[in-house]
LUMMAR-525508 format. One record per residue (C-alpha): x, y, z; residue number from 1; residue in one letter. Coordinates in nm, 2 decimals, always signed. Layout:
<nodes>
x_y_z_seq_type
X_Y_Z_NUM_A
...
</nodes>
This chain:
<nodes>
x_y_z_seq_type
+5.31_-0.60_+0.89_1_M
+5.06_-0.69_+0.61_2_D
+5.10_-0.35_+0.44_3_L
+5.47_-0.41_+0.39_4_D
+5.42_-0.75_+0.22_5_K
+5.45_-0.74_-0.16_6_P
+5.13_-0.83_-0.36_7_P
+5.09_-1.19_-0.44_8_A
+5.20_-1.27_-0.80_9_P
+4.91_-1.31_-1.04_10_Q
+4.91_-1.61_-1.28_11_P
+4.98_-1.51_-1.64_12_P
+4.68_-1.45_-1.85_13_E
+4.63_-1.60_-2.19_14_G
+4.58_-1.42_-2.52_15_C
+4.21_-1.53_-2.52_16_L
+4.15_-1.35_-2.19_17_V
+4.32_-1.03_-2.31_18_V
+4.13_-1.04_-2.64_19_A
+3.79_-1.09_-2.47_20_L
+3.82_-0.85_-2.18_21_R
+3.79_-0.51_-2.34_22_L
+3.51_-0.58_-2.59_23_P
+3.31_-0.76_-2.32_24_V
+3.35_-0.47_-2.07_25_R
+3.25_-0.22_-2.33_26_I
+2.94_-0.41_-2.43_27_V
+2.84_-0.49_-2.07_28_V
+2.90_-0.12_-1.97_29_L
+2.67_+0.00_-2.25_30_V
+2.40_-0.25_-2.14_31_L
+2.43_-0.20_-1.77_32_V
+2.44_+0.18_-1.74_33_V
+2.07_+0.23_-1.84_34_P
+1.97_-0.05_-1.61_35_V
+2.16_+0.10_-1.31_36_R
+2.02_+0.45_-1.38_37_L
+1.67_+0.30_-1.40_38_A
+1.73_+0.11_-1.08_39_W
+1.86_+0.41_-0.89_40_D
+1.57_+0.61_-1.01_41_A
+1.32_+0.34_-0.89_42_L
+1.50_+0.33_-0.55_43_V
+1.48_+0.70_-0.51_44_A
+1.11_+0.71_-0.61_45_A
+1.04_+0.42_-0.38_46_G
+1.20_+0.59_-0.08_47_R
+1.01_+0.91_-0.16_48_F
+0.69_+0.72_-0.19_49_L
+0.75_+0.53_+0.13_50_Y
+0.84_+0.85_+0.32_51_A
+0.55_+1.06_+0.19_52_T
+0.26_+0.81_+0.12_53_V
+0.31_+0.46_+0.25_54_L
+0.44_+0.54_+0.61_55_R
+0.15_+0.79_+0.68_56_P
-0.10_+0.56_+0.52_57_L
+0.03_+0.27_+0.73_58_G
+0.01_+0.48_+1.05_59_R
-0.35_+0.59_+0.96_60_A
-0.45_+0.23_+0.89_61_L
-0.29_+0.11_+1.21_62_R
-0.47_+0.38_+1.41_63_W
-0.80_+0.30_+1.23_64_A
-0.75_-0.08_+1.29_65_G
-0.68_-0.02_+1.66_66_R
-0.98_+0.21_+1.69_67_A
-1.22_-0.01_+1.49_68_L
-1.11_-0.36_+1.60_69_F
-0.87_-0.38_+1.89_70_V
-1.03_-0.14_+2.13_71_R
-1.39_-0.27_+2.08_72_P
-1.28_-0.63_+2.12_73_F
-1.08_-0.54_+2.43_74_V
-1.38_-0.36_+2.57_75_A
-1.60_-0.65_+2.48_76_L
-1.37_-0.89_+2.64_77_W
-1.31_-0.68_+2.96_78_R
-1.66_-0.56_+3.02_79_W
-1.89_-0.83_+2.87_80_V
-1.72_-1.17_+2.82_81_L
-1.51_-1.18_+3.15_82_V
-1.81_-1.08_+3.37_83_P
-2.04_-1.33_+3.18_84_V
-1.78_-1.60_+3.21_85_G
-1.73_-1.54_+3.58_86_T
-2.11_-1.55_+3.63_87_A
-2.14_-1.87_+3.43_88_L
-1.85_-2.03_+3.62_89_R
-2.02_-1.94_+3.95_90_W
-2.36_-2.08_+3.83_91_L
-2.19_-2.40_+3.71_92_G
-2.02_-2.44_+4.04_93_R
-2.34_-2.38_+4.23_94_V
-2.58_-2.56_+4.01_95_L
-2.38_-2.85_+3.87_96_V
-2.05_-2.92_+4.05_97_V
-2.18_-2.89_+4.41_98_A
-2.49_-3.12_+4.35_99_P
-2.28_-3.37_+4.16_100_L
-2.02_-3.37_+4.45_101_G
-2.30_-3.43_+4.70_102_R
-2.45_-3.70_+4.49_103_L
-2.11_-3.88_+4.46_104_H
-2.04_-3.84_+4.83_105_A
-2.38_-3.93_+4.97_106_R
-2.52_-4.18_+4.72_107_L
-2.28_-4.32_+4.46_108_L
-1.99_-4.39_+4.70_109_T
-2.20_-4.59_+4.96_110_P
-2.37_-4.78_+4.67_111_L
-2.03_-4.86_+4.51_112_G
-1.90_-4.99_+4.85_113_H
-2.21_-5.21_+4.89_114_A
-2.18_-5.35_+4.53_115_L
-1.81_-5.42_+4.58_116_R
-1.88_-5.61_+4.91_117_W
-2.16_-5.81_+4.74_118_A
-1.93_-5.89_+4.44_119_A
-1.65_-6.00_+4.67_120_R
-1.88_-6.23_+4.86_121_G
-2.02_-6.39_+4.54_122_V
-1.66_-6.44_+4.41_123_V
-1.53_-6.58_+4.73_124_T
-1.82_-6.82_+4.82_125_H
-1.95_-6.92_+4.48_126_L
-1.73_-6.86_+4.18_127_L
-1.40_-6.95_+4.34_128_A
-1.51_-7.31_+4.44_129_P
-1.67_-7.36_+4.10_130_F
-1.35_-7.25_+3.93_131_G
-1.13_-7.48_+4.14_132_R
-1.35_-7.77_+4.04_133_G
-1.33_-7.69_+3.67_134_L
-0.95_-7.65_+3.70_135_A
-0.92_-7.99_+3.86_136_W
-1.13_-8.15_+3.59_137_L
-0.92_-7.97_+3.32_138_A
-0.60_-8.10_+3.47_139_R
-0.72_-8.46_+3.47_140_A
-0.84_-8.44_+3.11_141_A
-0.52_-8.28_+3.00_142_G
-0.31_-8.56_+3.17_143_A
-0.51_-8.83_+2.98_144_L
-0.49_-8.65_+2.65_145_L
-0.11_-8.59_+2.70_146_A
-0.05_-8.96_+2.75_147_A
-0.25_-9.06_+2.44_148_A
-0.09_-8.79_+2.23_149_G
+0.27_-8.89_+2.32_150_I
+0.21_-9.24_+2.20_151_G
+0.05_-9.13_+1.87_152_V
+0.33_-8.87_+1.81_153_F
+0.61_-9.13_+1.87_154_T
+0.46_-9.37_+1.61_155_G
+0.40_-9.10_+1.36_156_A
+0.76_-8.97_+1.40_157_A
+0.91_-9.31_+1.34_158_W
+0.70_-9.36_+1.02_159_L
+0.80_-9.01_+0.89_160_V
+1.17_-9.07_+0.96_161_R
+1.20_-9.40_+0.78_162_Y
+0.96_-9.33_+0.50_163_M
+1.04_-8.97_+0.41_164_L
+1.35_-8.82_+0.58_165_V
+1.60_-9.11_+0.51_166_V
+1.51_-9.15_+0.14_167_P
+1.51_-8.77_+0.09_168_A
+1.86_-8.73_+0.25_169_R
+2.00_-9.01_+0.02_170_W
+1.85_-8.85_-0.29_171_L
+2.00_-8.50_-0.19_172_Y
+2.35_-8.64_-0.12_173_T
+2.39_-8.88_-0.42_174_H
+2.18_-8.72_-0.69_175_V
+2.09_-8.35_-0.64_176_L
+2.42_-8.22_-0.51_177_S
+2.64_-8.35_-0.81_178_P
+2.38_-8.23_-1.06_179_V
+2.37_-7.88_-0.89_180_G
+2.75_-7.84_-0.89_181_R
+2.77_-7.93_-1.26_182_A
+2.50_-7.68_-1.35_183_L
+2.66_-7.41_-1.14_184_L
+3.00_-7.46_-1.31_185_W
+2.83_-7.44_-1.66_186_V
+2.65_-7.12_-1.55_187_A
+2.97_-6.96_-1.42_188_E
+3.15_-7.03_-1.74_189_A
+2.87_-6.89_-1.95_190_L
+2.83_-6.58_-1.74_191_V
+3.21_-6.51_-1.74_192_T
+3.24_-6.54_-2.11_193_G
+2.93_-6.33_-2.18_194_A
+3.04_-6.07_-1.93_195_G
+3.38_-6.04_-2.09_196_T
+3.23_-6.00_-2.43_197_V
+2.98_-5.74_-2.31_198_L
+3.25_-5.55_-2.12_199_Y
+3.47_-5.51_-2.43_200_W
+3.18_-5.43_-2.65_201_T
+3.06_-5.16_-2.42_202_A
+3.41_-5.02_-2.38_203_R
+3.47_-5.00_-2.75_204_V
+3.13_-4.88_-2.84_205_V
+3.05_-4.63_-2.56_206_F
+3.34_-4.57_-2.31_207_V
+3.62_-4.49_-2.56_208_L
+3.41_-4.25_-2.78_209_P
+3.27_-4.08_-2.46_210_A
+3.62_-4.04_-2.32_211_L
+3.75_-3.90_-2.64_212_A
+3.45_-3.66_-2.66_213_L
+3.51_-3.54_-2.30_214_W
+3.88_-3.50_-2.34_215_R
+3.91_-3.34_-2.68_216_W
+3.57_-3.15_-2.71_217_V
+3.39_-3.08_-2.39_218_L
+3.69_-2.99_-2.17_219_V
+3.83_-2.73_-2.42_220_P
+3.49_-2.59_-2.48_221_V
+3.42_-2.58_-2.10_222_G
+3.75_-2.40_-2.04_223_R
+3.66_-2.14_-2.30_224_V
+3.31_-2.10_-2.16_225_L
+3.45_-2.07_-1.81_226_A
+3.69_-1.79_-1.92_227_V
+3.40_-1.61_-2.10_228_V
+3.17_-1.65_-1.80_229_A
+3.44_-1.52_-1.56_230_R
+3.52_-1.22_-1.78_231_E
+3.14_-1.15_-1.82_232_V
+3.10_-1.16_-1.44_233_A
+3.40_-0.93_-1.38_234_D
+3.27_-0.70_-1.65_235_A
+2.93_-0.69_-1.49_236_L
+3.07_-0.61_-1.16_237_G
+3.30_-0.34_-1.30_238_H
+3.02_-0.20_-1.52_239_A
+2.78_-0.20_-1.22_240_W
+3.03_+0.00_-1.01_241_R
+3.10_+0.24_-1.29_242_V
+2.72_+0.28_-1.35_243_A
+2.68_+0.35_-0.98_244_G
+2.93_+0.64_-1.00_245_H
+2.76_+0.77_-1.32_246_L
+2.42_+0.74_-1.15_247_S
+2.54_+0.93_-0.85_248_R
+2.69_+1.20_-1.07_249_V
+2.37_+1.23_-1.27_250_V
+2.16_+1.24_-0.95_251_G
+2.37_+1.51_-0.81_252_R
+2.35_+1.71_-1.13_253_A
+1.97_+1.67_-1.14_254_L
+1.95_+1.77_-0.78_255_G
+2.16_+2.08_-0.83_256_T
+1.96_+2.17_-1.14_257_L
+1.63_+2.12_-0.95_258_F
+1.77_+2.34_-0.67_259_R
+1.88_+2.62_-0.90_260_W
+1.56_+2.61_-1.11_261_I
+1.30_+2.57_-0.84_262_F
+1.43_+2.58_-0.48_263_V
+1.66_+2.88_-0.50_264_E
+1.40_+3.10_-0.69_265_P
+1.13_+2.99_-0.45_266_A
+1.36_+3.08_-0.15_267_R
+1.45_+3.41_-0.31_268_W
+1.08_+3.49_-0.37_269_V
+1.00_+3.39_-0.01_270_Y
+1.28_+3.60_+0.14_271_R
+1.26_+3.91_-0.09_272_T
+0.88_+3.93_-0.17_273_V
+0.66_+3.72_+0.05_274_L
+0.83_+3.79_+0.39_275_T
+0.82_+4.18_+0.35_276_P
+0.47_+4.16_+0.22_277_V
+0.37_+3.93_+0.51_278_G
+0.53_+4.17_+0.76_279_H
+0.34_+4.47_+0.60_280_V
+0.01_+4.27_+0.60_281_V
+0.08_+4.17_+0.96_282_R
+0.16_+4.53_+1.08_283_D
-0.10_+4.71_+0.87_284_V
-0.39_+4.47_+0.86_285_V
-0.37_+4.18_+1.10_286_L
-0.25_+4.36_+1.42_287_R
-0.50_+4.65_+1.39_288_P
-0.78_+4.40_+1.31_289_A
-0.68_+4.19_+1.61_290_A
-0.68_+4.50_+1.84_291_R
-1.02_+4.61_+1.70_292_A
-1.15_+4.26_+1.75_293_A
-1.02_+4.26_+2.11_294_R
-1.18_+4.60_+2.17_295_E
-1.51_+4.48_+2.02_296_V
-1.50_+4.17_+2.23_297_G
-1.43_+4.37_+2.55_298_R
-1.71_+4.62_+2.47_299_V
-1.95_+4.33_+2.40_300_T
-1.86_+4.16_+2.73_301_R
-1.92_+4.48_+2.92_302_L
-2.25_+4.54_+2.74_303_T
-2.36_+4.19_+2.81_304_L
-2.26_+4.21_+3.18_305_A
-2.45_+4.55_+3.22_306_A
-2.76_+4.39_+3.04_307_A
-2.75_+4.09_+3.28_308_R
-2.72_+4.31_+3.58_309_E
-3.01_+4.53_+3.46_310_T
-3.22_+4.22_+3.40_311_L
-3.15_+4.10_+3.75_312_R
-3.25_+4.43_+3.91_313_E
-3.57_+4.44_+3.70_314_T
-3.66_+4.09_+3.81_315_R
-3.59_+4.17_+4.17_316_R
-3.81_+4.49_+4.16_317_D
-4.10_+4.30_+3.99_318_V
-4.08_+4.02_+4.26_319_R
-4.07_+4.28_+4.54_320_R
-4.38_+4.46_+4.38_321_A
-4.58_+4.14_+4.35_322_L
-4.49_+3.94_+4.66_323_F
-4.35_+4.20_+4.90_324_G
-4.02_+4.21_+5.08_325_E
-3.87_+3.86_+5.13_326_P
-3.87_+3.73_+5.49_327_R
-3.54_+3.78_+5.66_328_Q
-3.41_+3.47_+5.83_329_P
-3.37_+3.49_+6.21_330_A
-3.02_+3.51_+6.31_331_E
-2.91_+3.22_+6.53_332_A
-2.72_+3.29_+6.85_333_D
-2.39_+3.13_+6.78_334_R
-2.22_+3.26_+7.09_335_R
-2.09_+3.01_+7.35_336_E
-2.31_+2.94_+7.66_337_P
-2.20_+3.11_+7.98_338_P
-1.98_+2.90_+8.21_339_A
-2.13_+2.77_+8.53_340_R
-1.99_+2.85_+8.88_341_D
-1.73_+2.61_+8.99_342_P
-1.84_+2.35_+9.25_343_R
-1.73_+2.40_+9.62_344_T
-1.76_+2.19_+9.93_345_L
-2.08_+2.38_+10.04_346_G
-2.26_+2.35_+9.71_347_S
-2.48_+2.05_+9.61_348_S
-2.59_+1.91_+9.27_349_T
-2.91_+1.76_+9.38_350_T
-3.25_+1.92_+9.33_351_V
-3.35_+1.93_+9.69_352_L
-3.03_+2.08_+9.82_353_T
-2.97_+2.31_+9.52_354_K
-2.92_+2.67_+9.61_355_D
</nodes>
């Protein structure tokens, strides 16, 4: 198992690392602890502000935005724009699309067929024969011009060959090529010598000093700076963790102090003073006041009901004294009609033979 394996051997540390570690960690711890305490305080304040102010404010702004913008626009779209768009689409289809379709089908299509038939007749019987005649004339003229051009081109080519090409080839072969080879050899020799001189000059003047500076100055300084940077980074991490523990301890101590100074006294006052006082006020003042209010309300309702009934009786008596008794409606006979006698063989349903 991995737990049974011995820890990997750590490389030996130099005296510079050991000498730098403790002072760097002390300095970094002194500098980081206030920063971590301030950071934790800001985080706690931000969480409290977010929970108590920003979240309710955001919800209120979201509700207000929905009530002021979203719902009016939705209602406008649903009840105004969509019906108007539907009506405009129907009007466009009735007033524009249908007439244009009829115009295209009844007028433009037959006119186009007629124009196409006329253009086809003109092309077939007029332009095609004229074009064939022009083509025949062009072929004849082209044949004559080709014969004349071949003779002229042959003579010009012979003159150019023996007056320009042959002398130029002899000049390139016997004069320009040897001179060019000699110039190329001289240029290669000069470039090789100059390049060798410049190479050794640059090596001695620039490369060797830069190599010595890199090997004997920059590399040792870089190693020392790397050790210092690594120790500073480790010290920062260690100091940040230690400052986190200290901040947690300080926060718990402040929370405990706040609880014992404010919360516990307030709880004690609520339990031992306010709750009994509230019970006494509820039993002595509020409940009798509520019962009295209910009684007053019941008496008031009964009084108002009696007053309304008295007012109705008075109005009924005045109407009876002025206009007399109201006419009673005749009762309609809602009974079922009596059943007729059943038909027999001797009975008749006609008027003349009816019994």
